[in-house]
MIZALO-277051 format. One record per atom (N, C-alpha, C): residue number from 0; residue in one letter; atom name; x negated, y negated, z negated. Coordinates in Angstrom, 3 decimals, padded with zeros to 6 digits. Layout:
% residues N
{NUM,a,CA,{X,Y,Z}}
...
//
This chain:
% residues 184
{0,m,N,{-005.131,-339.661,051.916}}
{0,m,CA,{-005.294,-340.910,052.582}}
{0,m,C,{-005.492,-341.979,051.576}}
{1,s,N,{-006.108,-342.955,052.153}}
{1,s,CA,{-006.137,-344.211,051.214}}
{1,s,C,{-005.108,-345.210,051.560}}
{2,d,N,{-004.885,-346.196,050.571}}
{2,d,CA,{-003.973,-347.229,050.624}}
{2,d,C,{-004.034,-347.928,051.737}}
{3,a,N,{-005.395,-348.056,052.401}}
{3,a,CA,{-005.499,-349.086,053.544}}
{3,a,C,{-004.920,-348.241,054.817}}
{4,q,N,{-005.287,-346.870,054.764}}
{4,q,CA,{-004.956,-346.370,055.799}}
{4,q,C,{-003.355,-346.009,056.017}}
{5,n,N,{-002.641,-345.873,054.772}}
{5,n,CA,{-001.033,-345.897,054.655}}
{5,n,C,{-000.595,-347.328,055.309}}
{6,t,N,{-001.169,-348.168,054.846}}
{6,t,CA,{-000.727,-349.549,055.407}}
{6,t,C,{-000.829,-349.406,056.821}}
{7,a,N,{-001.981,-349.443,057.266}}
{7,a,CA,{-002.286,-349.381,058.631}}
{7,a,C,{-001.343,-348.528,059.464}}
{8,s,N,{-000.813,-347.095,058.768}}
{8,s,CA,{-000.149,-346.371,059.636}}
{8,s,C,{001.471,-347.038,059.471}}
{9,e,N,{001.771,-347.592,058.535}}
{9,e,CA,{003.163,-348.175,058.276}}
{9,e,C,{003.416,-349.339,059.088}}
{10,a,N,{002.235,-350.050,059.415}}
{10,a,CA,{002.223,-351.269,060.481}}
{10,a,C,{002.343,-350.574,061.931}}
{11,r,N,{001.898,-349.559,062.147}}
{11,r,CA,{001.881,-348.935,063.495}}
{11,r,C,{003.400,-348.538,063.832}}
{12,d,N,{003.873,-347.977,062.621}}
{12,d,CA,{005.264,-347.590,062.707}}
{12,d,C,{006.439,-348.476,062.927}}
{13,m,N,{006.016,-349.679,062.201}}
{13,m,CA,{006.945,-350.805,062.421}}
{13,m,C,{006.501,-351.718,063.728}}
{14,r,N,{007.281,-351.291,064.559}}
{14,r,CA,{007.047,-351.970,066.020}}
{14,r,C,{007.590,-353.271,065.914}}
{15,p,N,{007.168,-354.447,066.389}}
{15,p,CA,{007.785,-355.806,066.359}}
{15,p,C,{009.045,-355.720,067.261}}
{16,t,N,{010.164,-356.330,066.669}}
{16,t,CA,{011.280,-356.428,067.499}}
{16,t,C,{011.408,-357.577,068.306}}
{17,r,N,{011.906,-357.492,069.359}}
{17,r,CA,{012.094,-358.790,070.313}}
{17,r,C,{012.925,-359.786,069.580}}
{18,l,N,{012.567,-360.993,069.784}}
{18,l,CA,{013.338,-362.189,069.311}}
{18,l,C,{014.821,-362.047,069.693}}
{19,r,N,{015.185,-361.781,070.719}}
{19,r,CA,{016.391,-361.690,071.464}}
{19,r,C,{017.209,-360.639,070.557}}
{20,d,N,{016.605,-359.528,070.197}}
{20,d,CA,{017.396,-358.491,069.497}}
{20,d,C,{017.496,-358.897,067.858}}
{21,a,N,{016.469,-359.648,067.602}}
{21,a,CA,{016.531,-360.207,066.227}}
{21,a,C,{017.603,-361.350,066.134}}
{22,l,N,{017.828,-362.189,067.149}}
{22,l,CA,{018.839,-363.299,067.078}}
{22,l,C,{020.151,-362.567,067.229}}
{23,r,N,{020.256,-361.559,067.968}}
{23,r,CA,{021.529,-360.814,068.258}}
{23,r,C,{021.945,-360.189,066.987}}
{24,q,N,{021.081,-359.438,066.362}}
{24,q,CA,{021.186,-358.951,064.934}}
{24,q,C,{021.766,-360.036,063.744}}
{25,a,N,{021.016,-361.146,063.946}}
{25,a,CA,{021.423,-362.358,062.988}}
{25,a,C,{022.935,-362.654,063.228}}
{26,r,N,{023.280,-363.008,064.599}}
{26,r,CA,{024.636,-363.226,064.946}}
{26,r,C,{025.591,-362.271,064.342}}
{27,i,N,{025.400,-361.002,064.552}}
{27,i,CA,{026.271,-359.968,064.158}}
{27,i,C,{026.370,-360.043,062.594}}
{28,e,N,{025.241,-360.343,061.821}}
{28,e,CA,{025.416,-360.380,060.348}}
{28,e,C,{026.111,-361.566,059.921}}
{29,a,N,{025.870,-362.553,060.747}}
{29,a,CA,{026.647,-364.048,060.369}}
{29,a,C,{028.125,-363.794,060.650}}
{30,a,N,{028.411,-363.249,061.763}}
{30,a,CA,{029.861,-363.069,062.135}}
{30,a,C,{030.468,-362.165,061.058}}
{31,d,N,{029.829,-361.032,060.642}}
{31,d,CA,{030.301,-360.240,059.582}}
{31,d,C,{030.591,-361.033,058.219}}
{32,r,N,{029.777,-361.854,057.858}}
{32,r,CA,{029.861,-362.621,056.628}}
{32,r,C,{031.055,-363.720,056.581}}
{33,t,N,{031.463,-363.921,058.028}}
{33,t,CA,{032.530,-365.045,057.741}}
{33,t,C,{033.668,-364.467,057.372}}
{34,g,N,{034.218,-364.953,056.567}}
{34,g,CA,{035.591,-364.500,055.850}}
{34,g,C,{036.485,-365.683,055.931}}
{35,v,N,{036.129,-366.950,055.796}}
{35,v,CA,{037.015,-368.017,055.672}}
{35,v,C,{037.768,-368.258,057.078}}
{36,v,N,{039.074,-368.520,056.867}}
{36,v,CA,{039.971,-368.768,058.049}}
{36,v,C,{039.480,-369.663,058.949}}
{37,v,N,{038.774,-370.775,058.535}}
{37,v,CA,{038.384,-371.909,059.273}}
{37,v,C,{037.197,-371.400,060.239}}
{38,e,N,{036.498,-370.542,059.598}}
{38,e,CA,{035.229,-370.015,060.281}}
{38,e,C,{035.359,-368.727,061.110}}
{39,l,N,{036.648,-368.281,061.247}}
{39,l,CA,{036.995,-367.013,061.947}}
{39,l,C,{036.874,-367.301,063.559}}
{40,r,N,{037.354,-368.689,063.974}}
{40,r,CA,{037.190,-369.132,065.352}}
{40,r,C,{035.967,-368.956,065.747}}
{41,d,N,{034.828,-369.367,064.905}}
{41,d,CA,{033.322,-369.335,065.176}}
{41,d,C,{032.875,-368.020,065.258}}
{42,a,N,{033.257,-367.136,064.239}}
{42,a,CA,{033.062,-365.665,064.563}}
{42,a,C,{033.468,-365.043,065.792}}
{43,e,N,{034.566,-365.545,066.136}}
{43,e,CA,{034.955,-364.924,067.449}}
{43,e,C,{034.250,-365.444,068.518}}
{44,v,N,{033.954,-366.494,068.606}}
{44,v,CA,{033.078,-367.237,069.697}}
{44,v,C,{031.809,-366.556,069.656}}
{45,a,N,{031.215,-366.455,068.397}}
{45,a,CA,{029.961,-365.640,068.205}}
{45,a,C,{029.671,-364.176,068.650}}
{46,r,N,{030.969,-363.499,068.567}}
{46,r,CA,{031.151,-362.094,069.050}}
{46,r,C,{031.235,-361.870,070.398}}
{47,l,N,{031.922,-363.007,071.159}}
{47,l,CA,{032.030,-363.041,072.475}}
{47,l,C,{030.836,-363.362,073.073}}
{48,e,N,{029.904,-364.339,072.595}}
{48,e,CA,{028.665,-364.506,073.031}}
{48,e,C,{027.661,-363.420,073.003}}
{49,i,N,{027.864,-362.546,071.962}}
{49,i,CA,{027.027,-361.342,071.986}}
{49,i,C,{027.538,-360.378,073.030}}
{50,l,N,{028.685,-360.487,073.613}}
{50,l,CA,{029.304,-359.451,074.551}}
{50,l,C,{028.717,-359.930,075.843}}
{51,n,N,{028.962,-361.415,075.953}}
{51,n,CA,{028.277,-361.881,077.058}}
{51,n,C,{026.982,-361.807,077.293}}
{52,e,N,{026.098,-361.980,076.326}}
{52,e,CA,{024.585,-361.668,076.545}}
{52,e,C,{024.582,-359.976,077.068}}
{53,a,N,{025.445,-359.128,076.252}}
{53,a,CA,{025.216,-357.823,076.838}}
{53,a,C,{025.614,-357.472,078.219}}
{54,l,N,{026.369,-358.329,078.865}}
{54,l,CA,{026.882,-358.291,080.336}}
{54,l,C,{025.750,-359.076,081.241}}
{55,d,N,{024.958,-359.431,080.752}}
{55,d,CA,{023.803,-360.260,081.564}}
{55,d,C,{023.182,-359.137,082.650}}
{56,p,N,{022.705,-358.064,082.129}}
{56,p,CA,{022.273,-357.123,083.172}}
{56,p,C,{023.092,-356.840,084.479}}
{57,l,N,{024.428,-356.455,083.883}}
{57,l,CA,{025.301,-356.160,084.976}}
{57,l,C,{025.643,-357.246,085.940}}
{58,f,N,{025.761,-358.406,085.507}}
{58,f,CA,{025.838,-359.749,086.419}}
{58,f,C,{024.793,-359.925,087.283}}
{59,a,N,{023.479,-359.547,086.676}}
{59,a,CA,{022.240,-359.898,087.418}}
{59,a,C,{022.320,-358.879,088.712}}
{60,e,N,{022.916,-357.849,088.715}}
{60,e,CA,{023.036,-356.904,089.812}}
{60,e,C,{023.935,-357.400,090.982}}
{61,v,N,{024.953,-358.319,090.583}}
{61,v,CA,{025.964,-358.620,091.599}}
{61,v,C,{025.310,-359.430,092.567}}
{62,p,N,{025.456,-359.119,093.862}}
{62,p,CA,{024.803,-359.951,094.849}}
{62,p,C,{025.208,-361.287,094.812}}
{63,e,N,{024.369,-362.348,095.162}}
{63,e,CA,{024.935,-363.862,095.013}}
{63,e,C,{025.990,-364.105,096.082}}
{64,q,N,{026.119,-363.530,097.206}}
{64,q,CA,{027.086,-363.727,098.105}}
{64,q,C,{028.476,-363.469,097.660}}
{65,i,N,{028.675,-362.600,096.564}}
{65,i,CA,{029.784,-362.366,096.272}}
{65,i,C,{030.088,-363.372,095.014}}
{66,d,N,{031.209,-364.230,095.446}}
{66,d,CA,{031.670,-365.182,094.352}}
{66,d,C,{032.953,-364.920,093.716}}
{67,l,N,{033.234,-363.708,093.251}}
{67,l,CA,{034.502,-363.400,092.853}}
{67,l,C,{034.453,-363.672,091.226}}
{68,f,N,{033.236,-363.444,090.665}}
{68,f,CA,{033.108,-363.475,089.053}}
{68,f,C,{032.820,-364.947,088.708}}
{69,d,N,{033.298,-365.305,087.535}}
{69,d,CA,{033.032,-366.746,087.185}}
{69,d,C,{032.959,-366.470,085.533}}
{70,r,N,{031.998,-365.922,084.923}}
{70,r,CA,{031.812,-365.397,083.676}}
{70,r,C,{031.554,-366.567,082.935}}
{71,g,N,{032.052,-366.733,081.572}}
{71,g,CA,{031.822,-367.815,080.729}}
{71,g,C,{032.613,-367.661,079.300}}
{72,v,N,{032.262,-368.316,078.151}}
{72,v,CA,{032.933,-368.330,077.149}}
{72,v,C,{033.742,-369.549,077.045}}
{73,s,N,{035.103,-369.469,076.881}}
{73,s,CA,{035.839,-370.749,076.713}}
{73,s,C,{036.363,-370.906,075.194}}
{74,q,N,{036.381,-371.969,074.752}}
{74,q,CA,{036.275,-372.233,073.289}}
{74,q,C,{037.494,-373.000,072.931}}
{75,g,N,{038.562,-372.712,073.629}}
{75,g,CA,{039.843,-373.362,073.266}}
{75,g,C,{040.459,-372.858,072.031}}
{76,e,N,{041.881,-373.027,071.849}}
{76,e,CA,{042.331,-372.580,070.840}}
{76,e,C,{042.188,-371.065,070.653}}
{77,t,N,{042.394,-370.129,071.398}}
{77,t,CA,{041.883,-368.947,071.385}}
{77,t,C,{040.736,-368.650,072.415}}
{78,p,N,{039.491,-368.406,071.770}}
{78,p,CA,{038.256,-368.289,072.439}}
{78,p,C,{038.471,-366.945,073.446}}
{79,r,N,{037.903,-367.013,074.549}}
{79,r,CA,{037.878,-366.047,075.467}}
{79,r,C,{036.820,-365.729,076.419}}
{80,l,N,{036.231,-364.798,076.664}}
{80,l,CA,{035.024,-364.454,077.713}}
{80,l,C,{035.692,-364.190,078.880}}
{81,w,N,{035.560,-365.096,079.954}}
{81,w,CA,{036.364,-364.892,081.232}}
{81,w,C,{035.156,-364.110,081.884}}
{82,i,N,{035.727,-363.128,082.791}}
{82,i,CA,{035.041,-362.361,083.651}}
{82,i,C,{035.393,-362.698,085.111}}
{83,d,N,{036.609,-362.908,085.330}}
{83,d,CA,{037.092,-363.796,086.728}}
{83,d,C,{038.389,-364.496,086.216}}
{84,v,N,{038.986,-365.069,087.285}}
{84,v,CA,{040.274,-365.808,087.080}}
{84,v,C,{041.281,-365.175,086.534}}
{85,v,N,{041.322,-363.607,086.590}}
{85,v,CA,{042.406,-362.754,086.147}}
{85,v,C,{042.033,-361.720,084.999}}
{86,a,N,{040.844,-361.759,084.450}}
{86,a,CA,{040.593,-360.919,083.641}}
{86,a,C,{039.510,-361.629,082.600}}
{87,h,N,{039.702,-361.226,081.309}}
{87,h,CA,{038.948,-361.956,080.203}}
{87,h,C,{039.008,-360.955,078.861}}
{88,v,N,{038.042,-361.167,078.194}}
{88,v,CA,{038.178,-360.323,076.699}}
{88,v,C,{038.435,-361.586,075.687}}
{89,v,N,{039.200,-360.996,074.817}}
{89,v,CA,{039.725,-361.950,073.669}}
{89,v,C,{039.369,-360.889,072.452}}
{90,m,N,{039.342,-361.444,071.410}}
{90,m,CA,{039.308,-360.795,070.191}}
{90,m,C,{040.697,-360.478,069.613}}
{91,g,N,{040.741,-359.122,069.284}}
{91,g,CA,{042.035,-358.648,068.353}}
{91,g,C,{042.272,-359.329,067.517}}
{92,r,N,{043.555,-358.873,066.915}}
{92,r,CA,{044.229,-359.690,065.575}}
{92,r,C,{042.985,-359.627,064.211}}
{93,d,N,{042.373,-358.543,064.325}}
{93,d,CA,{041.397,-358.274,063.082}}
{93,d,C,{040.182,-359.119,063.336}}
{94,k,N,{040.052,-359.892,064.583}}
{94,k,CA,{038.931,-360.525,064.858}}
{94,k,C,{037.504,-359.698,065.012}}
{95,r,N,{037.656,-358.302,064.962}}
{95,r,CA,{036.488,-357.626,065.026}}
{95,r,C,{036.675,-356.654,066.248}}
{96,i,N,{037.749,-356.652,066.951}}
{96,i,CA,{037.936,-355.539,067.835}}
{96,i,C,{037.993,-356.472,069.267}}
{97,y,N,{037.122,-355.959,070.441}}
{97,y,CA,{037.111,-356.771,071.533}}
{97,y,C,{038.369,-355.975,072.377}}
{98,r,N,{039.142,-356.918,073.099}}
{98,r,CA,{040.326,-356.507,073.862}}
{98,r,C,{040.053,-357.067,075.306}}
{99,f,N,{039.877,-356.101,076.261}}
{99,f,CA,{039.590,-356.586,077.580}}
{99,f,C,{040.966,-356.515,078.411}}
{100,v,N,{041.442,-357.486,078.797}}
{100,v,CA,{042.769,-357.705,079.572}}
{100,v,C,{042.771,-358.312,080.923}}
{101,q,N,{043.722,-357.839,081.724}}
{101,q,CA,{043.735,-358.459,083.016}}
{101,q,C,{045.294,-358.906,083.258}}
{102,d,N,{045.237,-360.100,083.840}}
{102,d,CA,{046.661,-360.666,083.889}}
{102,d,C,{047.056,-360.347,085.618}}
{103,t,N,{048.338,-359.638,085.532}}
{103,t,CA,{048.667,-359.171,087.022}}
{103,t,C,{050.177,-359.596,087.243}}
{104,r,N,{050.653,-359.726,088.268}}
{104,r,CA,{052.100,-360.282,088.517}}
{104,r,C,{053.122,-359.539,087.737}}
{105,f,N,{052.909,-358.425,087.149}}
{105,f,CA,{053.645,-357.727,086.207}}
{105,f,C,{053.537,-358.135,084.801}}
{106,g,N,{052.725,-358.802,084.431}}
{106,g,CA,{052.367,-359.252,083.173}}
{106,g,C,{050.822,-358.776,082.789}}
{107,r,N,{050.494,-358.808,081.400}}
{107,r,CA,{049.001,-358.808,081.065}}
{107,r,C,{048.937,-357.264,080.673}}
{108,i,N,{047.964,-356.732,081.025}}
{108,i,CA,{047.519,-355.199,080.806}}
{108,i,C,{046.349,-355.175,080.099}}
{109,v,N,{046.177,-354.261,079.197}}
{109,v,CA,{044.856,-354.109,078.408}}
{109,v,C,{044.072,-352.923,079.053}}
{110,i,N,{042.862,-353.293,079.518}}
{110,i,CA,{042.007,-352.493,080.297}}
{110,i,C,{041.177,-351.543,079.137}}
{111,a,N,{040.780,-352.282,078.301}}
{111,a,CA,{039.985,-351.682,077.131}}
{111,a,C,{040.086,-352.259,075.959}}
{112,e,N,{039.658,-351.502,074.896}}
{112,e,CA,{039.980,-352.174,073.380}}
{112,e,C,{039.002,-351.317,072.558}}
{113,s,N,{038.100,-352.068,072.103}}
{113,s,CA,{036.970,-351.284,071.280}}
{113,s,C,{036.367,-352.267,070.154}}
{114,h,N,{035.887,-351.576,069.122}}
{114,h,CA,{034.885,-352.437,068.133}}
{114,h,C,{033.584,-352.492,068.653}}
{115,d,N,{033.108,-351.624,069.641}}
{115,d,CA,{032.014,-351.332,070.175}}
{115,d,C,{031.663,-352.020,071.401}}
{116,v,N,{030.642,-352.948,071.345}}
{116,v,CA,{030.126,-353.682,072.614}}
{116,v,C,{029.921,-352.857,073.876}}
{117,p,N,{029.157,-351.772,073.601}}
{117,p,CA,{028.822,-350.809,074.950}}
{117,p,C,{030.119,-350.169,075.654}}
{118,v,N,{031.032,-350.074,074.720}}
{118,v,CA,{032.366,-349.458,075.366}}
{118,v,C,{033.147,-350.595,076.279}}
{119,i,N,{033.033,-351.965,075.804}}
{119,i,CA,{033.732,-352.882,076.550}}
{119,i,C,{032.648,-353.052,077.825}}
{120,v,N,{031.469,-353.139,077.621}}
{120,v,CA,{030.373,-353.359,078.669}}
{120,v,C,{030.713,-352.272,079.765}}
{121,d,N,{030.972,-351.094,079.463}}
{121,d,CA,{031.231,-349.942,080.465}}
{121,d,C,{032.461,-350.333,081.056}}
{122,a,N,{033.611,-350.795,080.477}}
{122,a,CA,{034.958,-351.204,081.083}}
{122,a,C,{034.727,-352.264,081.864}}
{123,v,N,{033.840,-353.120,081.452}}
{123,v,CA,{033.758,-354.551,082.568}}
{123,v,C,{032.852,-354.016,083.661}}
{124,t,N,{032.184,-353.182,083.527}}
{124,t,CA,{031.387,-352.654,084.554}}
{124,t,C,{032.321,-352.002,085.584}}
{125,g,N,{033.358,-351.353,085.230}}
{125,g,CA,{034.137,-350.359,086.149}}
{125,g,C,{034.854,-351.487,086.963}}
{126,y,N,{035.325,-352.349,086.047}}
{126,y,CA,{036.157,-353.569,086.633}}
{126,y,C,{035.622,-354.105,087.883}}
{127,v,N,{034.313,-354.591,087.521}}
{127,v,CA,{033.542,-355.531,088.461}}
{127,v,C,{033.282,-354.565,089.670}}
{128,a,N,{033.085,-353.341,089.517}}
{128,a,CA,{032.789,-352.264,090.606}}
{128,a,C,{034.006,-352.223,091.370}}
{129,r,N,{035.268,-352.113,090.850}}
{129,r,CA,{036.632,-351.984,091.482}}
{129,r,C,{036.791,-353.175,092.394}}
{130,r,N,{036.460,-354.582,091.655}}
{130,r,CA,{036.823,-355.712,092.375}}
{130,r,C,{035.892,-355.883,093.671}}
{131,m,N,{034.670,-355.297,093.430}}
{131,m,CA,{033.800,-355.468,094.647}}
{131,m,C,{034.163,-354.590,095.913}}
{132,i,N,{034.696,-353.497,095.445}}
{132,i,CA,{035.186,-352.461,096.577}}
{132,i,C,{036.336,-353.146,097.082}}
{133,e,N,{037.435,-353.627,096.315}}
{133,e,CA,{038.599,-354.443,096.690}}
{133,e,C,{038.100,-355.490,097.775}}
{134,r,N,{037.099,-356.122,097.338}}
{134,r,CA,{036.775,-357.462,098.225}}
{134,r,C,{036.074,-356.829,099.824}}
{135,e,N,{035.458,-355.616,099.542}}
{135,e,CA,{034.982,-355.122,100.916}}
{135,e,C,{036.150,-354.592,101.584}}
{136,h,N,{037.077,-353.822,100.946}}
{136,h,CA,{038.156,-353.404,101.974}}
{136,h,C,{039.085,-354.680,102.443}}
{137,a,N,{039.255,-355.556,101.809}}
{137,a,CA,{039.859,-356.809,102.330}}
{137,a,C,{038.892,-357.471,103.598}}
{138,m,N,{037.776,-357.681,103.346}}
{138,m,CA,{036.864,-358.110,104.308}}
{138,m,C,{036.780,-357.369,105.726}}
{139,v,N,{037.136,-355.999,105.517}}
{139,v,CA,{037.033,-355.178,106.723}}
{139,v,C,{038.575,-355.141,107.248}}
{140,a,N,{039.584,-355.245,106.407}}
{140,a,CA,{040.943,-355.063,107.163}}
{140,a,C,{041.375,-356.504,107.501}}
{141,t,N,{040.917,-357.576,107.475}}
{141,t,CA,{041.120,-358.798,108.044}}
{141,t,C,{040.091,-359.403,108.890}}
{142,p,N,{040.147,-358.813,109.955}}
{142,p,CA,{038.996,-359.371,110.943}}
{142,p,C,{039.245,-360.600,111.491}}
{143,v,N,{038.096,-361.490,111.619}}
{143,v,CA,{038.399,-362.713,112.063}}
{143,v,C,{038.898,-362.962,113.461}}
{144,a,N,{040.039,-363.401,113.695}}
{144,a,CA,{040.776,-363.794,115.102}}
{144,a,C,{039.795,-364.670,115.972}}
{145,e,N,{039.484,-364.295,117.165}}
{145,e,CA,{038.872,-365.118,118.097}}
{145,e,C,{040.029,-366.156,118.781}}
{146,p,N,{039.600,-367.205,119.135}}
{146,p,CA,{040.478,-368.052,119.873}}
{146,p,C,{040.947,-367.449,121.251}}
{147,a,N,{042.132,-367.807,121.450}}
{147,a,CA,{042.506,-367.293,122.750}}
{147,a,C,{042.013,-368.219,123.892}}
{148,v,N,{041.561,-367.721,124.972}}
{148,v,CA,{040.795,-368.429,126.045}}
{148,v,C,{041.825,-368.856,127.163}}
{149,e,N,{042.623,-367.532,127.464}}
{149,e,CA,{043.614,-367.501,128.456}}
{149,e,C,{044.686,-368.352,128.498}}
{150,k,N,{045.041,-369.332,129.359}}
{150,k,CA,{045.871,-370.336,129.410}}
{150,k,C,{047.402,-369.639,130.133}}
{151,k,N,{047.416,-368.678,130.553}}
{151,k,CA,{048.523,-368.210,131.358}}
{151,k,C,{049.675,-367.953,130.305}}
{152,p,N,{049.587,-367.409,129.386}}
{152,p,CA,{050.923,-367.234,128.588}}
{152,p,C,{051.449,-368.433,128.091}}
{153,r,N,{050.862,-369.580,128.019}}
{153,r,CA,{051.131,-370.920,127.631}}
{153,r,C,{052.049,-371.398,128.846}}
{154,r,N,{051.404,-371.046,129.953}}
{154,r,CA,{052.254,-371.613,131.281}}
{154,r,C,{053.592,-370.945,131.277}}
{155,r,N,{053.502,-369.579,131.185}}
{155,r,CA,{054.787,-368.635,131.259}}
{155,r,C,{055.722,-369.207,130.156}}
{156,g,N,{055.394,-369.440,128.891}}
{156,g,CA,{056.053,-369.941,128.184}}
{156,g,C,{056.843,-371.292,128.365}}
{157,f,N,{055.901,-372.348,128.811}}
{157,f,CA,{056.499,-373.559,129.239}}
{157,f,C,{057.461,-373.168,130.640}}
{158,g,N,{057.378,-372.254,131.341}}
{158,g,CA,{058.190,-372.210,132.636}}
{158,g,C,{059.386,-371.821,131.961}}
{159,s,N,{059.343,-370.813,131.153}}
{159,s,CA,{060.783,-370.124,130.526}}
{159,s,C,{061.449,-371.516,129.748}}
{160,f,N,{060.657,-372.321,129.181}}
{160,f,CA,{061.376,-373.494,128.500}}
{160,f,C,{062.182,-374.234,129.516}}
{161,v,N,{061.138,-374.669,130.601}}
{161,v,CA,{062.037,-375.544,131.627}}
{161,v,C,{063.163,-374.919,132.267}}
{162,l,N,{063.118,-373.427,132.582}}
{162,l,CA,{064.234,-372.648,133.301}}
{162,l,C,{065.509,-372.758,132.203}}
{163,g,N,{065.207,-372.456,131.043}}
{163,g,CA,{066.270,-372.553,129.964}}
{163,g,C,{066.912,-373.926,130.145}}
{164,f,N,{065.948,-375.004,130.117}}
{164,f,CA,{066.627,-376.262,129.910}}
{164,f,C,{067.516,-376.562,131.230}}
{165,v,N,{067.129,-376.336,132.317}}
{165,v,CA,{067.701,-376.371,133.589}}
{165,v,C,{069.087,-375.699,133.564}}
{166,l,N,{068.977,-374.405,133.181}}
{166,l,CA,{070.299,-373.515,133.167}}
{166,l,C,{071.248,-373.947,132.198}}
{167,g,N,{070.704,-374.424,130.989}}
{167,g,CA,{071.268,-375.078,129.977}}
{167,g,C,{072.266,-376.221,130.448}}
{168,a,N,{071.502,-377.108,131.420}}
{168,a,CA,{072.180,-378.373,131.773}}
{168,a,C,{073.199,-378.140,132.808}}
{169,v,N,{073.062,-377.037,133.702}}
{169,v,CA,{073.862,-376.748,134.719}}
{169,v,C,{075.222,-376.281,134.096}}
{170,a,N,{074.964,-375.318,133.027}}
{170,a,CA,{076.133,-374.452,132.356}}
{170,a,C,{076.777,-375.706,131.576}}
{171,l,N,{076.140,-376.861,131.124}}
{171,l,CA,{076.943,-378.046,130.529}}
{171,l,C,{077.630,-378.657,131.513}}
{172,f,N,{077.192,-379.053,132.572}}
{172,f,CA,{078.011,-379.711,133.695}}
{172,f,C,{078.878,-379.021,134.331}}
{173,g,N,{078.858,-377.892,134.470}}
{173,g,CA,{079.803,-376.900,134.752}}
{173,g,C,{080.943,-377.092,133.703}}
{174,l,N,{080.775,-376.861,132.613}}
{174,l,CA,{081.695,-377.012,131.571}}
{174,l,C,{082.639,-378.282,131.468}}
{175,a,N,{081.656,-379.219,131.741}}
{175,a,CA,{082.400,-380.695,131.867}}
{175,a,C,{083.259,-380.682,133.032}}
{176,l,N,{082.905,-380.275,134.222}}
{176,l,CA,{083.558,-380.272,135.461}}
{176,l,C,{084.936,-379.508,135.361}}
{177,y,N,{084.674,-378.360,134.573}}
{177,y,CA,{085.838,-377.303,134.411}}
{177,y,C,{087.011,-377.981,133.658}}
{178,a,N,{086.467,-378.583,132.516}}
{178,a,CA,{087.309,-379.511,131.668}}
{178,a,C,{087.976,-380.651,132.085}}
{179,s,N,{087.182,-381.440,132.998}}
{179,s,CA,{087.938,-382.499,133.667}}
{179,s,C,{088.896,-382.114,134.661}}
{180,l,N,{088.696,-380.982,135.386}}
{180,l,CA,{089.705,-380.342,136.443}}
{180,l,C,{090.942,-379.932,135.835}}
{181,k,N,{090.665,-379.332,134.781}}
{181,k,CA,{091.914,-378.653,133.978}}
{181,k,C,{092.930,-379.764,133.510}}
{182,n,N,{092.350,-380.925,133.092}}
{182,n,CA,{093.130,-382.130,132.291}}
{182,n,C,{093.629,-382.622,133.425}}
{183,f,N,{093.124,-382.650,134.459}}
{183,f,CA,{093.724,-383.437,135.830}}
{183,f,C,{095.047,-382.873,136.470}}
//
């Protein structure tokens, strides 16, 4: 083979990478290079944004009428990738491990923990599926009550109230009469 044929063959083997993949790789490399304490927070945010992008296909499948999830990266003192109001991903102590946690009434539980984005994506996928099923069960278990049209039970209740009032008044009058005759 000639040099021109080798170059052409190598060019065919080197498929162009998508810009999104190249940006993701550049972010990973930049996050790996950060070692200064001041830049650790930026590295955490960069890693959480990488995970957030990896979750895009999952949340694209969630129907629009389901408004359980409010995903986004908060850049406070401790950066977090929020999945919904009770679950989020935070970076571990070594700033390289993803920790997917959920706040419950009994405290915070760790759902998944890994260095690998796909493992956390799988855990979030399972969580989203469980939340959607819980929503379906809640919607079925609590049917919408129709307003009562019948007025008879109210009249019966009002009649009972009037009867009780009259009997109470008669009893008090009788008690007062008895007390006045006894003192007399």
